[in-house]
N, CA and C atoms as a LAMMPS dump frame, in Angstrom:
ITEM: TIMESTEP
0
ITEM: NUMBER OF ATOMS
324
ITEM: BOX BOUNDS ff ff ff
-5.0000000000000000e+02 5.0000000000000000e+02
-5.0000000000000000e+02 5.0000000000000000e+02
-5.0000000000000000e+02 5.0000000000000000e+02
ITEM: ATOMS id mol type element x y z
1 1 1 N -76.008 221.621 -410.446
2 1 2 C -77.362 222.315 -410.448
3 1 3 C -77.25 223.645 -410.794
4 2 1 N -77.94 224.4 -411.622
5 2 2 C -77.773 225.737 -412.066
6 2 3 C -78.633 226.509 -411.141
7 3 1 N -78.226 227.762 -410.771
8 3 2 C -79.244 228.629 -409.987
9 3 3 C -80.289 229.326 -410.8
10 4 1 N -81.241 229.474 -410.262
11 4 2 C -82.444 230.399 -410.825
12 4 3 C -82.03 231.719 -410.759
13 5 1 N -82.639 232.674 -411.343
14 5 2 C -82.3 233.998 -411.672
15 5 3 C -82.334 234.692 -410.236
16 6 1 N -83.586 234.509 -409.391
17 6 2 C -83.677 235.111 -408.085
18 6 3 C -82.364 234.775 -407.188
19 7 1 N -81.96 233.269 -407.28
20 7 2 C -80.788 233.01 -406.614
21 7 3 C -79.47 233.811 -406.943
22 8 1 N -79.198 233.919 -408.346
23 8 2 C -78.145 234.497 -408.817
24 8 3 C -78.346 236.071 -408.228
25 9 1 N -79.232 236.449 -408.463
26 9 2 C -79.396 238.161 -408.135
27 9 3 C -78.933 238.036 -406.516
28 10 1 N -79.54 237.266 -405.861
29 10 2 C -79.323 237.51 -404.286
30 10 3 C -77.488 237.211 -404.157
31 11 1 N -77.033 236.178 -404.832
32 11 2 C -75.611 235.911 -404.548
33 11 3 C -74.851 237.063 -405.349
34 12 1 N -75.469 237.754 -406.44
35 12 2 C -74.527 239.121 -406.896
36 12 3 C -74.819 240.222 -405.863
37 13 1 N -75.762 240.447 -405.223
38 13 2 C -75.822 241.467 -404.136
39 13 3 C -74.978 241.114 -402.934
40 14 1 N -75.071 239.784 -402.566
41 14 2 C -74.162 239.473 -401.521
42 14 3 C -72.636 239.56 -401.941
43 15 1 N -72.237 239.327 -402.974
44 15 2 C -70.913 239.69 -403.556
45 15 3 C -70.494 241.017 -403.376
46 16 1 N -71.544 241.774 -403.809
47 16 2 C -71.296 243.32 -404.05
48 16 3 C -71.099 243.934 -402.762
49 17 1 N -71.878 243.469 -401.675
50 17 2 C -71.976 243.958 -400.36
51 17 3 C -70.655 243.54 -399.69
52 18 1 N -70.3 242.365 -399.71
53 18 2 C -68.893 241.976 -399.235
54 18 3 C -67.866 242.728 -399.942
55 19 1 N -67.614 242.769 -401.04
56 19 2 C -66.532 243.64 -401.752
57 19 3 C -66.394 245.064 -401.276
58 20 1 N -67.776 245.505 -401.103
59 20 2 C -68.077 247.157 -400.409
60 20 3 C -67.702 246.722 -399.082
61 21 1 N -67.695 246.053 -398.115
62 21 2 C -67.078 245.878 -396.833
63 21 3 C -65.651 245.64 -396.675
64 22 1 N -65.093 244.811 -397.595
65 22 2 C -63.929 244.22 -397.482
66 22 3 C -62.775 244.987 -398.135
67 23 1 N -63.357 245.649 -399.365
68 23 2 C -62.228 246.607 -399.969
69 23 3 C -61.342 247.366 -399.384
70 24 1 N -62.125 248.338 -398.19
71 24 2 C -60.791 249.05 -397.551
72 24 3 C -59.986 248.275 -396.533
73 25 1 N -60.608 247.203 -396.176
74 25 2 C -59.797 246.607 -394.971
75 25 3 C -58.793 245.523 -395.804
76 26 1 N -58.924 245.247 -397.068
77 26 2 C -58.093 244.554 -397.596
78 26 3 C -56.833 245.371 -398.406
79 27 1 N -57.107 246.661 -398.514
80 27 2 C -56.514 247.501 -399.366
81 27 3 C -56.871 247.316 -400.763
82 28 1 N -58.049 247.055 -401.022
83 28 2 C -58.234 246.739 -402.593
84 28 3 C -58.482 248.243 -403.165
85 29 1 N -59.137 249.167 -402.489
86 29 2 C -59.237 250.465 -402.834
87 29 3 C -60.049 251.275 -401.61
88 30 1 N -59.261 252.427 -401.459
89 30 2 C -59.815 253.228 -400.091
90 30 3 C -58.897 254.43 -400.671
91 31 1 N -59.323 255.674 -399.902
92 31 2 C -58.732 256.971 -399.775
93 31 3 C -58.152 257.222 -398.338
94 32 1 N -56.832 257.366 -398.288
95 32 2 C -55.937 257.486 -397.059
96 32 3 C -56.252 258.969 -396.855
97 33 1 N -56.801 259.5 -395.642
98 33 2 C -57.017 260.86 -395.052
99 33 3 C -55.768 261.367 -394.864
100 34 1 N -54.918 260.705 -394.366
101 34 2 C -53.648 261.058 -393.749
102 34 3 C -52.477 261.263 -394.721
103 35 1 N -52.605 260.707 -395.687
104 35 2 C -51.743 260.712 -396.69
105 35 3 C -52.218 261.535 -397.756
106 36 1 N -53.423 261.503 -398.015
107 36 2 C -54.32 262.288 -399.134
108 36 3 C -54.138 261.884 -400.559
109 37 1 N -54.161 260.349 -400.611
110 37 2 C -54.235 260.032 -401.96
111 37 3 C -54.785 258.649 -401.855
112 38 1 N -55.312 258.179 -403.021
113 38 2 C -55.883 256.887 -403.006
114 38 3 C -55.16 255.481 -402.755
115 39 1 N -55.274 254.409 -402.475
116 39 2 C -54.692 253.289 -402.44
117 39 3 C -55.382 252.431 -402.917
118 40 1 N -54.729 251.815 -404.075
119 40 2 C -55.395 250.784 -404.863
120 40 3 C -54.398 249.478 -405.006
121 41 1 N -55.34 248.332 -404.584
122 41 2 C -54.498 247.338 -404.472
123 41 3 C -53.05 247.32 -403.919
124 42 1 N -53.229 247.891 -402.568
125 42 2 C -52.037 248.132 -401.733
126 42 3 C -51.203 249.067 -401.952
127 43 1 N -51.104 249.716 -403.342
128 43 2 C -50.301 250.554 -403.676
129 43 3 C -50.611 252.147 -403.874
130 44 1 N -49.968 253.111 -403.542
131 44 2 C -50.264 254.331 -403.302
132 44 3 C -50.606 254.861 -404.944
133 45 1 N -51.708 255.415 -405.076
134 45 2 C -51.679 256.117 -406.378
135 45 3 C -51.593 257.704 -406.475
136 46 1 N -50.32 258.231 -406.805
137 46 2 C -50.428 259.463 -406.739
138 46 3 C -49.937 259.91 -408.02
139 47 1 N -49.649 261.402 -408.43
140 47 2 C -49.232 261.932 -409.431
141 47 3 C -47.774 261.626 -409.539
142 48 1 N -47.251 261.666 -408.36
143 48 2 C -45.412 261.708 -408.305
144 48 3 C -44.764 262.914 -409.028
145 49 1 N -45.367 263.961 -408.608
146 49 2 C -44.372 264.984 -409.238
147 49 3 C -43.868 265.891 -408.169
148 50 1 N -43.552 265.244 -407.084
149 50 2 C -42.77 266.075 -406.04
150 50 3 C -41.435 266.131 -406.373
151 51 1 N -40.435 265.166 -407.093
152 51 2 C -39.243 265.659 -407.589
153 51 3 C -39.072 266.512 -408.635
154 52 1 N -40.448 266.922 -409.429
155 52 2 C -40.166 267.828 -410.531
156 52 3 C -40.41 269.228 -409.867
157 53 1 N -41.461 269.109 -408.739
158 53 2 C -41.602 270.617 -407.841
159 53 3 C -40.377 271.188 -407.236
160 54 1 N -39.206 270.281 -407.134
161 54 2 C -38.355 270.68 -406.448
162 54 3 C -37.073 270.758 -407.204
163 55 1 N -37.359 270.919 -408.84
164 55 2 C -36.23 270.884 -409.673
165 55 3 C -35.682 269.994 -410.243
166 56 1 N -36.283 268.682 -410.111
167 56 2 C -35.846 267.465 -410.839
168 56 3 C -36.553 267.065 -411.999
169 57 1 N -36.912 267.907 -413.017
170 57 2 C -37.575 267.82 -414.188
171 57 3 C -38.196 269.131 -414.894
172 58 1 N -38.645 268.744 -416.167
173 58 2 C -39.337 270.001 -416.668
174 58 3 C -40.781 269.963 -416.975
175 59 1 N -41.131 270.605 -417.749
176 59 2 C -42.751 270.494 -417.977
177 59 3 C -43.359 269.403 -418.712
178 60 1 N -42.455 268.865 -419.539
179 60 2 C -43.068 267.751 -420.383
180 60 3 C -42.853 266.702 -419.401
181 61 1 N -42.225 266.417 -418.542
182 61 2 C -42.447 265.373 -417.33
183 61 3 C -43.468 265.321 -416.685
184 62 1 N -43.976 266.743 -416.327
185 62 2 C -45.216 267.005 -415.608
186 62 3 C -46.499 266.777 -416.345
187 63 1 N -46.277 267.189 -417.647
188 63 2 C -47.42 266.839 -418.453
189 63 3 C -47.673 265.377 -418.905
190 64 1 N -46.647 264.736 -418.963
191 64 2 C -46.593 263.345 -419.304
192 64 3 C -47.328 262.473 -417.921
193 65 1 N -46.666 262.872 -416.746
194 65 2 C -47.253 262.123 -415.7
195 65 3 C -48.893 262.861 -415.509
196 66 1 N -49.025 263.683 -415.531
197 66 2 C -50.341 264.297 -415.165
198 66 3 C -51.412 263.431 -416.341
199 67 1 N -50.917 263.355 -417.461
200 67 2 C -51.743 262.527 -418.714
201 67 3 C -51.801 261.154 -418.316
202 68 1 N -50.931 260.681 -418.088
203 68 2 C -50.948 259.001 -417.802
204 68 3 C -51.473 258.892 -416.353
205 69 1 N -51.403 259.585 -415.528
206 69 2 C -52.158 259.246 -414.157
207 69 3 C -53.604 259.894 -413.58
208 70 1 N -53.927 260.818 -414.368
209 70 2 C -54.998 261.637 -414.1
210 70 3 C -55.961 261.777 -415.384
211 71 1 N -55.584 262.115 -416.452
212 71 2 C -56.353 262.302 -417.434
213 71 3 C -56.682 260.931 -418.147
214 72 1 N -55.836 260.022 -418.467
215 72 2 C -56.239 258.84 -419.237
216 72 3 C -56.864 257.871 -418.451
217 73 1 N -56.672 257.615 -416.759
218 73 2 C -57.592 256.839 -416.254
219 73 3 C -58.932 257.563 -416.13
220 74 1 N -58.973 258.804 -416.183
221 74 2 C -60.356 259.304 -415.984
222 74 3 C -61.189 259.274 -417.258
223 75 1 N -60.617 259.563 -418.474
224 75 2 C -61.275 259.299 -419.635
225 75 3 C -61.629 257.817 -419.89
226 76 1 N -60.6 256.955 -419.482
227 76 2 C -61.243 255.48 -419.442
228 76 3 C -62.404 255.136 -418.754
229 77 1 N -62.493 255.617 -417.662
230 77 2 C -63.579 255.574 -416.594
231 77 3 C -64.792 256.124 -417.221
232 78 1 N -64.878 257.322 -417.547
233 78 2 C -65.981 257.911 -418.32
234 78 3 C -66.409 257.163 -419.658
235 79 1 N -65.485 256.772 -420.325
236 79 2 C -65.887 255.568 -421.702
237 79 3 C -66.55 254.764 -421.292
238 80 1 N -65.746 253.812 -420.346
239 80 2 C -66.513 252.526 -419.863
240 80 3 C -67.808 252.783 -419.295
241 81 1 N -67.956 254.023 -418.524
242 81 2 C -69.323 254.004 -417.808
243 81 3 C -70.246 254.261 -418.91
244 82 1 N -69.705 255.337 -419.935
245 82 2 C -70.878 255.727 -421.125
246 82 3 C -71.286 254.318 -421.785
247 83 1 N -70.228 253.348 -422.076
248 83 2 C -70.64 252.093 -422.672
249 83 3 C -71.404 251.381 -421.953
250 84 1 N -71.384 251.3 -420.577
251 84 2 C -72.16 250.569 -419.774
252 84 3 C -73.627 251.101 -419.619
253 85 1 N -73.738 252.426 -419.628
254 85 2 C -75.084 253.052 -419.564
255 85 3 C -75.639 252.716 -420.708
256 86 1 N -75.02 253.11 -421.961
257 86 2 C -75.516 252.732 -423.299
258 86 3 C -76.057 251.398 -423.506
259 87 1 N -75.36 250.363 -423.273
260 87 2 C -75.635 249.056 -423.044
261 87 3 C -76.665 248.721 -422.463
262 88 1 N -76.649 249.036 -421.101
263 88 2 C -77.578 248.374 -420.09
264 88 3 C -78.688 249.304 -419.491
265 89 1 N -78.369 250.687 -419.774
266 89 2 C -79.316 251.77 -419.508
267 89 3 C -79.317 252.385 -418.252
268 90 1 N -78.652 251.566 -417.187
269 90 2 C -78.503 252.139 -415.996
270 90 3 C -77.065 252.178 -415.425
271 91 1 N -76.8 252.862 -414.641
272 91 2 C -75.372 253.19 -414.007
273 91 3 C -75.808 253.273 -412.321
274 92 1 N -75.928 252.084 -411.84
275 92 2 C -76.355 252.015 -410.441
276 92 3 C -75.843 250.774 -409.904
277 93 1 N -76.152 250.255 -408.436
278 93 2 C -75.664 249.155 -408.263
279 93 3 C -76.431 248.068 -408.873
280 94 1 N -77.689 248.585 -409.014
281 94 2 C -78.69 247.476 -410.013
282 94 3 C -78.248 247.36 -411.275
283 95 1 N -77.878 248.37 -411.784
284 95 2 C -77.315 248.156 -412.957
285 95 3 C -76.025 247.218 -413.152
286 96 1 N -75.203 247.231 -412.054
287 96 2 C -74.203 246.47 -411.99
288 96 3 C -74.521 245.001 -411.643
289 97 1 N -75.364 244.85 -410.944
290 97 2 C -75.971 243.557 -410.649
291 97 3 C -76.541 242.969 -412.093
292 98 1 N -77.359 243.919 -412.566
293 98 2 C -77.788 243.343 -414.28
294 98 3 C -76.967 243.031 -415.049
295 99 1 N -75.718 243.622 -415.013
296 99 2 C -74.68 243.188 -415.992
297 99 3 C -74.128 242.014 -415.7
298 100 1 N -73.665 242.061 -414.27
299 100 2 C -73.14 240.605 -413.315
300 100 3 C -73.947 239.15 -413.999
301 101 1 N -75.202 239.538 -414.003
302 101 2 C -76.339 238.703 -414.434
303 101 3 C -76.329 238.494 -415.761
304 102 1 N -76.107 239.396 -416.409
305 102 2 C -76.133 239.027 -418.078
306 102 3 C -74.86 238.106 -418.508
307 103 1 N -73.653 238.474 -418.014
308 103 2 C -72.359 237.906 -418.117
309 103 3 C -72.623 236.478 -417.731
310 104 1 N -73.239 236.289 -416.225
311 104 2 C -73.269 234.928 -415.841
312 104 3 C -74.442 234.153 -416.384
313 105 1 N -75.27 234.778 -417.03
314 105 2 C -76.169 233.953 -418.101
315 105 3 C -75.421 233.588 -419.118
316 106 1 N -74.525 234.333 -419.821
317 106 2 C -73.843 233.906 -420.914
318 106 3 C -73.038 232.7 -420.731
319 107 1 N -72.274 232.568 -419.41
320 107 2 C -71.36 231.565 -419.103
321 107 3 C -72.045 230.376 -418.591
322 108 1 N -73.366 230.209 -418.803
323 108 2 C -74.243 228.952 -418.459
324 108 3 C -74.367 228.296 -419.66
């Protein structure tokens, strides 16, 4: 039996709320204040330039690490966000629910 649009919206809201609640508990995505960096899927997300700071590398290594671990993900986030805003017009929780419902509508 297919869900109605209202049921799909309620399901999407509940799923997003549960993800919001359980993401830090399950180490999916959180910011650790004591370590000072993000934890994504249980792995520490740092720039890892400590060895370079203590004489273990040169400026090219620093540039590559900063580009690959800071700038590239940042640009990807901005590009994907801009695409979603252009396609759906909103960049809020409601926009994400609308995107989810649009994709789920395509799957039916």
